[in-house]
Structures are given as structure tokens and as C-alpha cells.
mmCIF file of the C-alpha atoms, coordinates in Angstrom:
data_MODEL
# 
_entry.id   MODEL 
# 
loop_
_atom_site.group_PDB 
_atom_site.id 
_atom_site.type_symbol 
_atom_site.label_atom_id 
_atom_site.label_alt_id 
_atom_site.label_comp_id 
_atom_site.label_asym_id 
_atom_site.label_entity_id 
_atom_site.label_seq_id 
_atom_site.pdbx_PDB_ins_code 
_atom_site.Cartn_x 
_atom_site.Cartn_y 
_atom_site.Cartn_z 
_atom_site.occupancy 
_atom_site.B_iso_or_equiv 
_atom_site.pdbx_formal_charge 
_atom_site.auth_seq_id 
_atom_site.auth_comp_id 
_atom_site.auth_asym_id 
_atom_site.auth_atom_id 
_atom_site.pdbx_PDB_model_num 
ATOM 1   C CA . MET A 1 1   ? -26.609 5.477   -17.911 1.00 0.00 ? 1   MET A CA 1 
ATOM 2   C CA . SER A 1 2   ? -25.543 5.288   -21.775 1.00 0.00 ? 2   SER A CA 1 
ATOM 3   C CA . LYS A 1 3   ? -24.275 2.165   -23.613 1.00 0.00 ? 3   LYS A CA 1 
ATOM 4   C CA . PHE A 1 4   ? -20.727 1.973   -24.921 1.00 0.00 ? 4   PHE A CA 1 
ATOM 5   C CA . ASN A 1 5   ? -20.389 2.124   -28.593 1.00 0.00 ? 5   ASN A CA 1 
ATOM 6   C CA . TYR A 1 6   ? -18.598 -0.984  -29.774 1.00 0.00 ? 6   TYR A CA 1 
ATOM 7   C CA . GLY A 1 7   ? -19.342 0.088   -33.349 1.00 0.00 ? 7   GLY A CA 1 
ATOM 8   C CA . ARG A 1 8   ? -17.277 3.096   -32.726 1.00 0.00 ? 8   ARG A CA 1 
ATOM 9   C CA . LEU A 1 9   ? -14.703 0.970   -31.411 1.00 0.00 ? 9   LEU A CA 1 
ATOM 10  C CA . GLN A 1 10  ? -14.742 -1.174  -34.620 1.00 0.00 ? 10  GLN A CA 1 
ATOM 11  C CA . LYS A 1 11  ? -14.042 1.726   -36.757 1.00 0.00 ? 11  LYS A CA 1 
ATOM 12  C CA . VAL A 1 12  ? -10.946 2.709   -34.731 1.00 0.00 ? 12  VAL A CA 1 
ATOM 13  C CA . ALA A 1 13  ? -9.663  -0.696  -35.047 1.00 0.00 ? 13  ALA A CA 1 
ATOM 14  C CA . GLU A 1 14  ? -10.413 -0.873  -38.743 1.00 0.00 ? 14  GLU A CA 1 
ATOM 15  C CA . ARG A 1 15  ? -8.715  2.327   -39.288 1.00 0.00 ? 15  ARG A CA 1 
ATOM 16  C CA . LEU A 1 16  ? -5.688  1.457   -37.449 1.00 0.00 ? 16  LEU A CA 1 
ATOM 17  C CA . ILE A 1 17  ? -5.360  -1.844  -38.943 1.00 0.00 ? 17  ILE A CA 1 
ATOM 18  C CA . SER A 1 18  ? -5.847  -0.485  -42.533 1.00 0.00 ? 18  SER A CA 1 
ATOM 19  C CA . GLU A 1 19  ? -3.208  2.219   -42.124 1.00 0.00 ? 19  GLU A CA 1 
ATOM 20  C CA . SER A 1 20  ? -0.718  -0.356  -40.956 1.00 0.00 ? 20  SER A CA 1 
ATOM 21  C CA . GLY A 1 21  ? -1.642  -3.630  -42.227 1.00 0.00 ? 21  GLY A CA 1 
ATOM 22  C CA . GLN A 1 22  ? -1.887  -5.566  -45.325 1.00 0.00 ? 22  GLN A CA 1 
ATOM 23  C CA . THR A 1 23  ? -4.813  -7.245  -47.684 1.00 0.00 ? 23  THR A CA 1 
ATOM 24  C CA . GLY A 1 24  ? -4.506  -11.474 -47.009 1.00 0.00 ? 24  GLY A CA 1 
ATOM 25  C CA . THR A 1 25  ? -6.784  -13.989 -46.777 1.00 0.00 ? 25  THR A CA 1 
ATOM 26  C CA . VAL A 1 26  ? -8.502  -16.312 -44.467 1.00 0.00 ? 26  VAL A CA 1 
ATOM 27  C CA . THR A 1 27  ? -9.383  -19.848 -45.975 1.00 0.00 ? 27  THR A CA 1 
ATOM 28  C CA . ARG A 1 28  ? -11.923 -22.348 -44.687 1.00 0.00 ? 28  ARG A CA 1 
ATOM 29  C CA . LEU A 1 29  ? -12.236 -25.741 -45.289 1.00 0.00 ? 29  LEU A CA 1 
ATOM 30  C CA . THR A 1 30  ? -15.851 -27.052 -45.337 1.00 0.00 ? 30  THR A CA 1 
ATOM 31  C CA . THR A 1 31  ? -17.210 -30.458 -46.063 1.00 0.00 ? 31  THR A CA 1 
ATOM 32  C CA . ASP A 1 32  ? -20.845 -31.622 -46.863 1.00 0.00 ? 32  ASP A CA 1 
ATOM 33  C CA . LEU A 1 33  ? -21.967 -33.101 -43.248 1.00 0.00 ? 33  LEU A CA 1 
ATOM 34  C CA . VAL A 1 34  ? -24.785 -35.066 -44.975 1.00 0.00 ? 34  VAL A CA 1 
ATOM 35  C CA . LEU A 1 35  ? -22.868 -36.131 -48.107 1.00 0.00 ? 35  LEU A CA 1 
ATOM 36  C CA . GLY A 1 36  ? -19.471 -36.089 -47.382 1.00 0.00 ? 36  GLY A CA 1 
ATOM 37  C CA . GLY A 1 37  ? -17.056 -35.585 -50.311 1.00 0.00 ? 37  GLY A CA 1 
ATOM 38  C CA . ASP A 1 38  ? -13.941 -33.445 -50.519 1.00 0.00 ? 38  ASP A CA 1 
ATOM 39  C CA . PRO A 1 39  ? -13.480 -30.625 -48.819 1.00 0.00 ? 39  PRO A CA 1 
ATOM 40  C CA . VAL A 1 40  ? -14.538 -27.362 -50.320 1.00 0.00 ? 40  VAL A CA 1 
ATOM 41  C CA . GLU A 1 41  ? -12.121 -24.274 -50.063 1.00 0.00 ? 41  GLU A CA 1 
ATOM 42  C CA . THR A 1 42  ? -13.376 -21.013 -49.906 1.00 0.00 ? 42  THR A CA 1 
ATOM 43  C CA . SER A 1 43  ? -11.296 -17.894 -49.434 1.00 0.00 ? 43  SER A CA 1 
ATOM 44  C CA . TYR A 1 44  ? -12.260 -14.491 -47.690 1.00 0.00 ? 44  TYR A CA 1 
ATOM 45  C CA . THR A 1 45  ? -10.535 -11.113 -48.316 1.00 0.00 ? 45  THR A CA 1 
ATOM 46  C CA . ALA A 1 46  ? -9.647  -9.479  -45.357 1.00 0.00 ? 46  ALA A CA 1 
ATOM 47  C CA . THR A 1 47  ? -7.225  -6.592  -44.193 1.00 0.00 ? 47  THR A CA 1 
ATOM 48  C CA . LEU A 1 48  ? -4.749  -7.761  -41.157 1.00 0.00 ? 48  LEU A CA 1 
ATOM 49  C CA . VAL A 1 49  ? -1.690  -7.225  -39.656 1.00 0.00 ? 49  VAL A CA 1 
ATOM 50  C CA . PRO A 1 50  ? 0.698   -10.062 -38.523 1.00 0.00 ? 50  PRO A CA 1 
ATOM 51  C CA . MET A 1 51  ? 2.749   -9.332  -35.296 1.00 0.00 ? 51  MET A CA 1 
ATOM 52  C CA . THR A 1 52  ? 5.269   -11.219 -33.499 1.00 0.00 ? 52  THR A CA 1 
ATOM 53  C CA . TYR A 1 53  ? 4.291   -12.221 -29.908 1.00 0.00 ? 53  TYR A CA 1 
ATOM 54  C CA . ASP A 1 54  ? 6.181   -10.299 -27.078 1.00 0.00 ? 54  ASP A CA 1 
ATOM 55  C CA . GLN A 1 55  ? 9.023   -12.369 -25.930 1.00 0.00 ? 55  GLN A CA 1 
ATOM 56  C CA . ARG A 1 56  ? 7.411   -12.860 -22.238 1.00 0.00 ? 56  ARG A CA 1 
ATOM 57  C CA . TYR A 1 57  ? 4.445   -14.601 -23.965 1.00 0.00 ? 57  TYR A CA 1 
ATOM 58  C CA . ILE A 1 58  ? 6.571   -17.392 -25.834 1.00 0.00 ? 58  ILE A CA 1 
ATOM 59  C CA . ASP A 1 59  ? 6.682   -20.473 -23.976 1.00 0.00 ? 59  ASP A CA 1 
ATOM 60  C CA . GLY A 1 60  ? 7.757   -22.618 -26.884 1.00 0.00 ? 60  GLY A CA 1 
ATOM 61  C CA . THR A 1 61  ? 4.633   -25.100 -26.529 1.00 0.00 ? 61  THR A CA 1 
ATOM 62  C CA . VAL A 1 62  ? 1.303   -23.050 -26.201 1.00 0.00 ? 62  VAL A CA 1 
ATOM 63  C CA . ILE A 1 63  ? 3.009   -19.876 -28.108 1.00 0.00 ? 63  ILE A CA 1 
ATOM 64  C CA . THR A 1 64  ? 6.139   -20.579 -29.873 1.00 0.00 ? 64  THR A CA 1 
ATOM 65  C CA . THR A 1 65  ? 8.876   -18.209 -31.836 1.00 0.00 ? 65  THR A CA 1 
ATOM 66  C CA . ALA A 1 66  ? 7.483   -18.713 -35.376 1.00 0.00 ? 66  ALA A CA 1 
ATOM 67  C CA . ASP A 1 67  ? 3.589   -17.846 -34.309 1.00 0.00 ? 67  ASP A CA 1 
ATOM 68  C CA . ARG A 1 68  ? 2.132   -14.733 -34.888 1.00 0.00 ? 68  ARG A CA 1 
ATOM 69  C CA . GLN A 1 69  ? -0.440  -12.394 -33.443 1.00 0.00 ? 69  GLN A CA 1 
ATOM 70  C CA . ILE A 1 70  ? -2.948  -11.882 -36.106 1.00 0.00 ? 70  ILE A CA 1 
ATOM 71  C CA . TYR A 1 71  ? -5.377  -8.621  -36.026 1.00 0.00 ? 71  TYR A CA 1 
ATOM 72  C CA . ILE A 1 72  ? -8.134  -8.943  -38.300 1.00 0.00 ? 72  ILE A CA 1 
ATOM 73  C CA . SER A 1 73  ? -10.602 -6.262  -39.268 1.00 0.00 ? 73  SER A CA 1 
ATOM 74  C CA . SER A 1 74  ? -14.037 -7.317  -38.574 1.00 0.00 ? 74  SER A CA 1 
ATOM 75  C CA . VAL A 1 75  ? -15.294 -4.803  -41.098 1.00 0.00 ? 75  VAL A CA 1 
ATOM 76  C CA . GLY A 1 76  ? -16.490 -6.322  -44.221 1.00 0.00 ? 76  GLY A CA 1 
ATOM 77  C CA . LEU A 1 77  ? -15.283 -9.662  -43.395 1.00 0.00 ? 77  LEU A CA 1 
ATOM 78  C CA . ALA A 1 78  ? -18.103 -12.540 -44.004 1.00 0.00 ? 78  ALA A CA 1 
ATOM 79  C CA . ILE A 1 79  ? -16.917 -14.989 -41.679 1.00 0.00 ? 79  ILE A CA 1 
ATOM 80  C CA . VAL A 1 80  ? -15.344 -15.247 -38.127 1.00 0.00 ? 80  VAL A CA 1 
ATOM 81  C CA . PRO A 1 81  ? -11.951 -16.573 -37.953 1.00 0.00 ? 81  PRO A CA 1 
ATOM 82  C CA . GLN A 1 82  ? -11.768 -19.993 -35.979 1.00 0.00 ? 82  GLN A CA 1 
ATOM 83  C CA . VAL A 1 83  ? -9.556  -22.733 -35.175 1.00 0.00 ? 83  VAL A CA 1 
ATOM 84  C CA . GLY A 1 84  ? -8.749  -24.753 -38.289 1.00 0.00 ? 84  GLY A CA 1 
ATOM 85  C CA . ASP A 1 85  ? -8.926  -21.618 -40.970 1.00 0.00 ? 85  ASP A CA 1 
ATOM 86  C CA . ILE A 1 86  ? -6.110  -20.636 -42.696 1.00 0.00 ? 86  ILE A CA 1 
ATOM 87  C CA . VAL A 1 87  ? -4.808  -17.106 -42.765 1.00 0.00 ? 87  VAL A CA 1 
ATOM 88  C CA . SER A 1 88  ? -2.280  -15.800 -45.605 1.00 0.00 ? 88  SER A CA 1 
ATOM 89  C CA . ALA A 1 89  ? -0.512  -12.879 -45.276 1.00 0.00 ? 89  ALA A CA 1 
ATOM 90  C CA . GLY A 1 90  ? 2.604   -11.610 -47.238 1.00 0.00 ? 90  GLY A CA 1 
ATOM 91  C CA . GLY A 1 91  ? 2.912   -14.667 -48.826 1.00 0.00 ? 91  GLY A CA 1 
ATOM 92  C CA . VAL A 1 92  ? 2.691   -16.722 -45.672 1.00 0.00 ? 92  VAL A CA 1 
ATOM 93  C CA . GLU A 1 93  ? 0.226   -19.276 -44.669 1.00 0.00 ? 93  GLU A CA 1 
ATOM 94  C CA . TYR A 1 94  ? -0.805  -19.457 -40.847 1.00 0.00 ? 94  TYR A CA 1 
ATOM 95  C CA . HIS A 1 95  ? -2.966  -22.204 -39.331 1.00 0.00 ? 95  HIS A CA 1 
ATOM 96  C CA . VAL A 1 96  ? -5.117  -20.746 -36.882 1.00 0.00 ? 96  VAL A CA 1 
ATOM 97  C CA . ILE A 1 97  ? -4.610  -22.502 -33.541 1.00 0.00 ? 97  ILE A CA 1 
ATOM 98  C CA . ALA A 1 98  ? -6.711  -19.968 -31.403 1.00 0.00 ? 98  ALA A CA 1 
ATOM 99  C CA . ALA A 1 99  ? -8.940  -17.096 -32.069 1.00 0.00 ? 99  ALA A CA 1 
ATOM 100 C CA . ASP A 1 100 ? -10.888 -14.314 -30.062 1.00 0.00 ? 100 ASP A CA 1 
ATOM 101 C CA . PRO A 1 101 ? -13.227 -12.436 -31.906 1.00 0.00 ? 101 PRO A CA 1 
ATOM 102 C CA . ASN A 1 102 ? -13.451 -9.467  -29.546 1.00 0.00 ? 102 ASN A CA 1 
ATOM 103 C CA . ASN A 1 103 ? -17.415 -9.212  -28.981 1.00 0.00 ? 103 ASN A CA 1 
ATOM 104 C CA . TYR A 1 104 ? -17.912 -7.520  -25.955 1.00 0.00 ? 104 TYR A CA 1 
ATOM 105 C CA . ASP A 1 105 ? -21.748 -6.759  -26.392 1.00 0.00 ? 105 ASP A CA 1 
ATOM 106 C CA . GLY A 1 106 ? -22.418 -10.268 -28.227 1.00 0.00 ? 106 GLY A CA 1 
ATOM 107 C CA . VAL A 1 107 ? -23.602 -7.941  -31.418 1.00 0.00 ? 107 VAL A CA 1 
ATOM 108 C CA . THR A 1 108 ? -20.544 -6.321  -32.597 1.00 0.00 ? 108 THR A CA 1 
ATOM 109 C CA . ASN A 1 109 ? -17.147 -8.051  -33.364 1.00 0.00 ? 109 ASN A CA 1 
ATOM 110 C CA . VAL A 1 110 ? -14.769 -5.503  -32.837 1.00 0.00 ? 110 VAL A CA 1 
ATOM 111 C CA . VAL A 1 111 ? -11.446 -6.985  -34.136 1.00 0.00 ? 111 VAL A CA 1 
ATOM 112 C CA . PHE A 1 112 ? -10.550 -10.526 -34.690 1.00 0.00 ? 112 PHE A CA 1 
ATOM 113 C CA . ILE A 1 113 ? -7.471  -11.887 -32.654 1.00 0.00 ? 113 ILE A CA 1 
ATOM 114 C CA . VAL A 1 114 ? -5.953  -15.141 -33.734 1.00 0.00 ? 114 VAL A CA 1 
ATOM 115 C CA . GLN A 1 115 ? -2.874  -16.903 -33.209 1.00 0.00 ? 115 GLN A CA 1 
ATOM 116 C CA . GLY A 1 116 ? -1.197  -18.309 -36.437 1.00 0.00 ? 116 GLY A CA 1 
ATOM 117 C CA . ARG A 1 117 ? 1.505   -21.030 -36.865 1.00 0.00 ? 117 ARG A CA 1 
ATOM 118 C CA . VAL A 1 118 ? 3.431   -21.433 -39.793 1.00 0.00 ? 118 VAL A CA 1 
ATOM 119 C CA . ALA A 1 119 ? 1.483   -23.888 -42.257 1.00 0.00 ? 119 ALA A CA 1 
ATOM 120 C CA . ALA A 1 120 ? 3.932   -26.727 -43.072 1.00 0.00 ? 120 ALA A CA 1 
# 
């Protein structure tokens, strides 16, 4: 039995995001756990597509009308987006409140899908 090729699926996802997406950033704030101090902001360039949630998923609490489902290409991105990161797209900043790496084989991140809420 042949193993599914997730690398190929990753390339398809990257092509689709590149065709209809835009350049943005994923920003992470980190603090030295030993020394403490002020958080250090590090930005990573990403190719992404922010999309409005389908109305049937919007419940007003977990997913609001202002939330966006953001597809981020995993190709060339040095980090895995996580809760607490900030995604900038089209001049709008979104707090990541949920993240899914779409890593089905434990090795290949096919695409990152995050729920972004407009940063206030």
C-alpha cells in the first residue's frame, strides 16, 4: 500500500494561496523565561488569505461576524502559528484565537488555518 503524499498536497495549497492571497505577517511576542524582561516582537513574512466565515458557523460567541478564517501557506514560514500570535493582512491586525496546523502525518504541515479576531 502506498503512503499518501502530503508534500504534494502542501504544494497545491501553497499554489492556491499564492494565486488568490497576499503577503502578510505573523508576529509573535516572546519573553525570556529565565531572565524575564519586556516581550520581544518577532515578525515572520507569510503568504495568506483572510476569508469571511460562512454564516452557518457564526454563533456570536465562539465565532463572531468580525472574525476571519485565515489560510496561511506553510511553505517558507519559520514558525507554526499559535494562539496569541498576531496576523497582519491587508492593513488589519488579527489576534489568533484558534489555530490548526493541518499536519496529518506528523511531519508535513500542509496549510495553517487560524481563526483571527480583529485586534482592538
